[in-house]
N, C-alpha and C positions, 0 to 999 in steps of 0.2 A: 740537248739539241733538238729533240723531238718536240718538246714543249714550246720552244722558241718558234719552230716552224708552224706549229698549231696556232700560237698567238698571232703571228704574222698573217696567216691565212684568214683568221677571224677579223683582224683589223681591216683587211682588204674587203672582206665580205660585208662588214658593217658599213664601211665607207660607201661601197657601191650600193648598198641598200638605201642609205640616206639619199644618194644622188638619184636613185630610181624613184623613190617617194617624191623627191623634189620635182623631178621632170614630169611625173604623172600628174602632179597637182597644178603646175604652171602652164602646161601645154593648152588648156582650154581658155586661159585668160590673157596670154600674150597677144599683142597686136603686131602688125608688120613692122619689121625693124627699120623704121625711118627716124629722122632726127626729132620730129615732133612727138614720137612715142617713146623716146629713149628713157625719159624719167619714169614714165608710166611702167615700162617693162622692167626697169631696174627695181622699182617698188614691188612689183609682182614677185620677183626673185627674192627680195629681202623679206617680204611677208612670209613666203613659203619657208625660208630658212628659219625665221622666228618661230613659226609653229612647230617645226621639227625640233628646234632647240628646246622649246618649252616642254614638249612631251618627253624627250629624252632626258632632260635635266630632272624632271620629276621622278622618272623611273631610277636613274642612277643615284639620286639623292636618298631615296628610300633605302636602296641597297646599301649605300655608304653608311647610313646611320646604323643599320643592323650589324654590318661588318665591323665598323669601328667599335661598337659595344662588344662584340664577340671576341675581338683580338686585343682588347685593352687590359686583360687580367694581369699581365706580367711583362717584365722587360723582354724576356725571351719571346713571348708571344707577339709583342709589338714589333720586334726585329725579324723574327723568323716565321711567325704564324701565317698560314695560308688559308684562305677561304675561296673556294671555287666560284661562288656567285659574285663575290667581291671582285674577283679577277675579271669577270665578264663586265662588271660595271666600269672597271678601269680601261678595258679594251674599248668599250663603247665611247668612253670619254675621249680617248685618243682619236678614234675614228670620227667623232663629232668635231673635234678640233680641226682635223685635216679637211673634212667637208666644209666647215665654215671658212676656212682660209680661201677656198676657191669660189664659194658662192656668196660670201659676204665681205670678208676683210679686204681682199684685194680690190673688190668692187667699189668699196667706199674708201680705199686707201688709208685704212686705220693702221698705221705702222706700229704704234705702241702695243695695240692688241695683237698684232702679228707676232711680236717678240713674246708676248705672254703665251700665245698658243704654241709657239715653237718650244718654249720652256716646258709646257705641258706634254707635248708630244715626245720630246727626247727624254725629259726627266722621268715621266711615268713609264715610258717605254723601257728605258735602261734598267730601272729597278724591278719592273714586272718581269722582264726577261731573266733577271737574276734571282727571282723569288725572294726578294729582300724588302724589308720595311713596308709591307703591304698595309699594316695598320695606319702608318703615316700618310700613305698615298690616298687611302680611302677617306681618311679624316680631312686631309687638305682638300680633297675633292668636294667636300661639303660647302666650300667657298662658292661653288657654282649655284648654290640654292638661291643666291641673289637674282639669278636669271628669271626666277618665277615671278618677280615683280618688274625686272628689267624689260623682259619681252612684251608684257602688256603696255608698259610705258612707251616703248619704241613704236609699237603698232598703233597706239592711240595718237602719238605725235606725228608719225609718218603719214597716216591716213586721215588726220584731222577728225578723230572721232572722240566724242566725250571730253573735250579739251577742258571743260569746266571741272572735270573730276580728276584731271591728271596729277594735281598736286597730291591727292591722297595715295595714288599709286606710287608717286615718288617718295612719299613719307614711308610707305611700306618698304620700298626699296632701301631707303636710308637706314631703317631699323634692322633689316636683314643684313645689310652691309656692315653695320656696327658689330653684330653678333658673329657673322660668319667670316668676315675678313679682318676687321679691325681688332677684335678680341681673340677669336678662335685661332687664327693663323699664327700670330705672335706667341700665343700660348703653346701651340704645338711645336714651334721652333725652340722654345724654351725646354719643353718636355724632351725633345730629341737630344738635348745636351745631357739629360739625366741618364739616358740609355747608352751614352757613348762608350762607357767602359766595357760593354759587352759586344762591341763591334769588332769583328775579326781585323787584324792588321791589314790584310790585303784589300779590304773594303773601305778602310778608314778615309783615304783620299776621296773616294766617290761619295762617301757619307758627308764629308765636309762640302763637297760640290753641291750635293743635294740641299744642304742647309743654305749655301749661298744662293742657289736658285730660288729657295723659299723666300729668302730675305728680299731678293729682287722683286718678287711677286707682291710681297707685303708693301714695299715702297711704291709699286705701281698702284696698289689698292688705296694707299693713303692719298695719292695724287688724284685718283678717280673720285674718292670720297670728298675731297676738297671741291672738285668740279661739281659733284652732285649737290653738295651743300650750297654752293654759289647759285646753281640753277634753281634749287628749292626755294631759296630766299626770294629770287626773282619771280618765281610763280606765286609765292605766297602774297607778294605785294599786289598781284593782280586780282586776289579774291575780294 
């Protein structure tokens, strides 16, 4: 119980830290809240969210790579192994998702991404609190590495910067999407079936629910990849 309280406090602290950094950055750029400034102010908030997303994703992705490698040695390690730095990465991931819901997703009314973030928050949260399958949590978290290309793509498109180069950023996004979401995530879902014999009976139902949640995220990723390819073809024709 002590660990769960510690994790909850850290999630609150990380979330508040993201909000503080956000507010500190936008305060000097916001204009009076009038109808004509509405889009401008919205973009200021979205730009700040993207910068925080990029920096945090870079950090947690590096941690996830090392944690995934460290805990991959055996079925026991994949199910029960614990790495404290990796735990911090997962807590930051949860906090970032909470922060993004209020500063980005609800603002843009992206309901499918809202579902994705809720799955991340409650899925990661439940298994982290139970000190179970951390290897899979950190490895699935590598899917967020696509944000390292998605964020520059969105910033360029939203602020109309270097639009003649946006196709190449989109190409990088597509390549990382293939490896991190289209290939890695289904492989990890398959790998989780290999370890299922070592899952304790009282956690088996939750384990199946985790696999189902992973499948839902994979299906979302396939849909987003379809949209990405469609947009990529459109941009390619403009070259």
